[in-house]
PATORBA-511737 format. One record per residue (C-alpha): residue number from 0; residue in one letter; x, y, z. Coordinates in steps of 0.2 Angstrom, whole numbers, padded with zeros to 4 digits, always signed. Example, Ala and Ser with C-alpha at 12.3 -4.5 7.8 and 13.67 -1.06 7.14 Angstrom:
BEGIN
+-----+------+-------+-------+-------+
: seq : type :  east : north :    up :
+-----+------+-------+-------+-------+
:   0 :    a : +0062 : -0022 : +0039 :
:   1 :    s : +0068 : -0005 : +0036 :
+-----+------+-------+-------+-------+
# end
This chain:
BEGIN
+-----+------+-------+-------+-------+
: seq : type :  east : north :    up :
+-----+------+-------+-------+-------+
:   0 :    x : +0039 : -0032 : +0039 :
:   1 :    x : +0022 : -0025 : +0035 :
:   2 :    x : +0017 : -0022 : +0017 :
:   3 :    x : +0007 : -0009 : +0008 :
:   4 :    x : +0003 : -0010 : -0011 :
:   5 :    x : -0001 : +0006 : -0020 :
:   6 :    x : -0009 : +0006 : -0037 :
:   7 :    x : -0008 : +0024 : -0044 :
:   8 :    x : -0018 : +0029 : -0060 :
:   9 :    x : -0003 : +0038 : -0067 :
:  10 :    x : +0010 : +0029 : -0078 :
:  11 :    x : +0024 : +0020 : -0070 :
:  12 :    x : +0037 : +0031 : -0077 :
:  13 :    x : +0028 : +0046 : -0070 :
:  14 :    x : +0028 : +0037 : -0052 :
:  15 :    x : +0046 : +0033 : -0054 :
:  16 :    x : +0051 : +0051 : -0058 :
:  17 :    x : +0040 : +0057 : -0043 :
:  18 :    x : +0049 : +0045 : -0031 :
:  19 :    x : +0066 : +0050 : -0039 :
:  20 :    x : +0061 : +0069 : -0035 :
:  21 :    x : +0055 : +0066 : -0017 :
:  22 :    x : +0068 : +0053 : -0012 :
:  23 :    x : +0083 : +0057 : -0024 :
:  24 :    x : +0097 : +0048 : -0016 :
:  25 :    x : +0087 : +0032 : -0012 :
:  26 :    x : +0083 : +0020 : -0027 :
:  27 :    x : +0080 : +0002 : -0029 :
:  28 :    x : +0073 : +0002 : -0017 :
:  29 :    x : +0069 : +0020 : -0012 :
:  30 :    x : +0070 : +0022 : +0006 :
:  31 :    x : +0061 : +0034 : +0018 :
:  32 :    x : +0071 : +0037 : +0034 :
:  33 :    x : +0078 : +0020 : +0033 :
:  34 :    x : +0061 : +0013 : +0039 :
:  35 :    x : +0051 : +0012 : +0023 :
:  36 :    x : +0058 : +0002 : +0008 :
:  37 :    x : +0049 : +0007 : -0008 :
:  38 :    x : +0050 : -0001 : -0025 :
:  39 :    x : +0039 : -0005 : -0040 :
:  40 :    x : +0034 : -0023 : -0044 :
:  41 :    x : +0025 : -0031 : -0060 :
:  42 :    x : +0019 : -0048 : -0065 :
:  43 :    x : +0031 : -0050 : -0080 :
:  44 :    x : +0048 : -0047 : -0071 :
:  45 :    x : +0043 : -0047 : -0053 :
:  46 :    x : +0031 : -0056 : -0041 :
:  47 :    x : +0016 : -0045 : -0041 :
:  48 :    x : +0001 : -0055 : -0038 :
:  49 :    x : +0010 : -0071 : -0037 :
:  50 :    x : +0004 : -0076 : -0019 :
:  51 :    x : -0012 : -0066 : -0019 :
:  52 :    x : -0029 : -0075 : -0019 :
:  53 :    x : -0039 : -0073 : -0035 :
:  54 :    x : -0053 : -0064 : -0026 :
:  55 :    x : -0041 : -0051 : -0019 :
:  56 :    x : -0035 : -0048 : -0037 :
:  57 :    x : -0052 : -0046 : -0043 :
:  58 :    x : -0057 : -0033 : -0030 :
:  59 :    x : -0042 : -0022 : -0036 :
:  60 :    x : -0047 : -0024 : -0054 :
:  61 :    x : -0065 : -0019 : -0050 :
:  62 :    x : -0059 : -0004 : -0040 :
:  63 :    x : -0048 : +0003 : -0054 :
:  64 :    x : -0058 : -0004 : -0069 :
:  65 :    x : -0044 : -0015 : -0076 :
:  66 :    x : -0030 : -0028 : -0070 :
:  67 :    x : -0016 : -0017 : -0066 :
:  68 :    x : +0001 : -0022 : -0073 :
:  69 :    x : +0012 : -0014 : -0060 :
:  70 :    x : +0011 : -0008 : -0042 :
:  71 :    x : +0022 : +0001 : -0029 :
:  72 :    x : +0026 : -0010 : -0015 :
:  73 :    x : +0030 : -0002 : +0002 :
:  74 :    x : +0038 : -0013 : +0015 :
:  75 :    x : +0038 : -0005 : +0033 :
:  76 :    x : +0050 : -0009 : +0047 :
:  77 :    x : +0043 : -0016 : +0062 :
:  78 :    x : +0055 : -0005 : +0072 :
:  79 :    x : +0043 : +0010 : +0070 :
:  80 :    x : +0024 : +0013 : +0070 :
:  81 :    x : +0025 : +0019 : +0052 :
:  82 :    x : +0008 : +0026 : +0051 :
:  83 :    x : +0013 : +0044 : +0047 :
:  84 :    x : +0026 : +0039 : +0035 :
:  85 :    x : +0014 : +0027 : +0026 :
:  86 :    x : +0002 : +0041 : +0024 :
:  87 :    x : +0015 : +0052 : +0018 :
:  88 :    x : +0020 : +0041 : +0004 :
:  89 :    x : +0002 : +0036 : +0000 :
:  90 :    x : -0003 : +0055 : -0002 :
:  91 :    x : +0011 : +0057 : -0014 :
:  92 :    x : +0008 : +0041 : -0024 :
:  93 :    x : -0011 : +0043 : -0025 :
:  94 :    x : -0012 : +0062 : -0027 :
:  95 :    x : -0019 : +0059 : -0045 :
:  96 :    x : -0030 : +0044 : -0041 :
:  97 :    x : -0028 : +0025 : -0038 :
:  98 :    x : -0030 : +0014 : -0023 :
:  99 :    x : -0019 : +0006 : -0010 :
: 100 :    x : -0020 : -0011 : +0000 :
: 101 :    x : -0013 : -0016 : +0017 :
: 102 :    x : -0010 : -0032 : +0026 :
: 103 :    x : -0025 : -0030 : +0038 :
: 104 :    x : -0040 : -0028 : +0026 :
: 105 :    x : -0046 : -0036 : +0011 :
: 106 :    x : -0051 : -0020 : +0002 :
: 107 :    x : -0043 : -0006 : -0008 :
: 108 :    x : -0043 : +0011 : +0000 :
: 109 :    x : -0044 : +0028 : -0009 :
: 110 :    x : -0033 : +0042 : -0004 :
: 111 :    x : -0048 : +0051 : +0004 :
: 112 :    x : -0053 : +0036 : +0014 :
: 113 :    x : -0035 : +0034 : +0021 :
: 114 :    x : -0032 : +0053 : +0025 :
: 115 :    x : -0050 : +0055 : +0032 :
: 116 :    x : -0047 : +0040 : +0044 :
: 117 :    x : -0062 : +0031 : +0038 :
: 118 :    x : -0065 : +0015 : +0047 :
: 119 :    x : -0073 : +0000 : +0036 :
: 120 :    x : -0078 : -0015 : +0047 :
: 121 :    x : -0070 : -0007 : +0062 :
: 122 :    x : -0053 : -0005 : +0054 :
: 123 :    x : -0044 : +0010 : +0046 :
: 124 :    x : -0031 : +0008 : +0033 :
: 125 :    x : -0014 : +0001 : +0039 :
: 126 :    x : -0023 : -0001 : +0056 :
: 127 :    x : -0011 : -0015 : +0063 :
: 128 :    x : -0016 : -0011 : +0081 :
: 129 :    x : -0034 : -0013 : +0078 :
: 130 :    x : -0031 : -0029 : +0068 :
: 131 :    x : -0021 : -0036 : +0083 :
: 132 :    x : -0034 : -0031 : +0095 :
: 133 :    x : -0048 : -0039 : +0085 :
: 134 :    x : -0037 : -0054 : +0082 :
: 135 :    x : -0035 : -0056 : +0100 :
: 136 :    x : -0053 : -0054 : +0104 :
: 137 :    x : -0057 : -0068 : +0091 :
: 138 :    x : -0045 : -0080 : +0100 :
: 139 :    x : -0053 : -0077 : +0117 :
: 140 :    x : -0070 : -0080 : +0110 :
+-----+------+-------+-------+-------+
# end
C-alpha cells in the first residue's frame, strides 16, 4: 500500500460530512472503487505522527501554521496506478485549502501544485514511478 496524508483547513466534521456525501455507502473506512481506503486519524485516539520523523512534522506545522490535530489518511492499493483517484480525492479534500503529503517526497503539497503537475526536485506529487526510477539510478551510481 502507498499512503497519502491530507491536512485540510476545514474542520474535521466538515471533512467527514463531505466524504459521507461523496462516498455515502463506504464509511470507516470510506472506499473509492475498492482501491482507495480513506479514513481520519489523530494523535489522541489514532496513530497520526506516531512513526513520523520530528522534522517531517515540523514541515507540516510550518506549512499550515500550527500542529494539526487530525488528518485524512488515504491508502492506495498496489493493484492500480491510483494517480487519477488520488488527485480526485485531493481535489475534494483540499478544495478550501490545506496540504497533502505522500510517501515519495518530504514536503507538503498544495492543491494547486498537485493539479498543475508541478515538479519539485524532479518529482511530482504521488510520483511513485519517478521515485522508483530515481532510486534505481542511485543504486547504480
